[in-house]
N, C-alpha and C positions, 0 to 999 in steps of 0.2 A: 206448815202443814201439820195438822193434828196427827198424833200417833194412834194407830188402831189399837183396840183392846188386845187383839191377838199378838201384835208386834211387841207391845209393852210387856205383856205377860211372859212371852218367850224371853225377852231381854232380862226382866227381873228374876226369872227362874234360873237363868244361866250365869249372870254376873253379880258380883258384889263389890263393895268398895275395896280397893286393893288389887282387883283382877287386872292382869296385864294381857292385853290383846293388841291386834292390829286393826286400825280403823282407816276409812277412806276420808280424805279431806274433800268435803263437798262444796264448801263456800268459805271464802276468806273475807273478813271485814276488818276495819282499822284496829279494833280492840281484840281480835282473836280469830278463831276459825271454828267452823262446825264440822264435826267428825261423825261419820256414820258407822255404826256398829250394829249389825243384825237388823237393818231397816229402821233403826232409831237414831236420830241425830242428837249429839251432845255438844257441849261447848268446850273449847280449848282456849283459855285466856292467853293473849299474846305475851304477857309479862312472865309466864311460866316457861316459855320456849326459848332456847338459846339461838335458834335460827328461825327465819320466817317460814311459815307453812305455805305450801303451794297447792292450789286446787288441783285435784286429780292424782295426788300422791297418796301412798299408803304409809302410815306412820305407826310405830309401836307406842302404845299409850297405857297409862295406869289409870283406872277409874278412881277419881278422887272424891266424888260425891254423887249420891243418888237421891233424888227427891221424888219418891213414889207418888205423892199427892199431885204434884204438877207434871209428873212424867218427864222429868228432866234429869240430865246427868252432866257432870263435868269431868274432864280428863286433863292429865298432866303428862309430860314426857315419861316414858318407861325407862 
């Protein structure tokens, strides 16, 4: 689902690489999970997590990368 201009602008204004926040695990795939922070979904690679992530849980994350052009971000465990 595409990210709205408003949602991305709010996310980009509030967070930067290194920010530590809590995110909702919204989807789990074989290679990782998608984490929602402020209405924007980012990716959590499975290889970075010591435990499997479960859909519906809230996890502490550190924003590892932000790609403003493609409106994507990646997170690692906090």
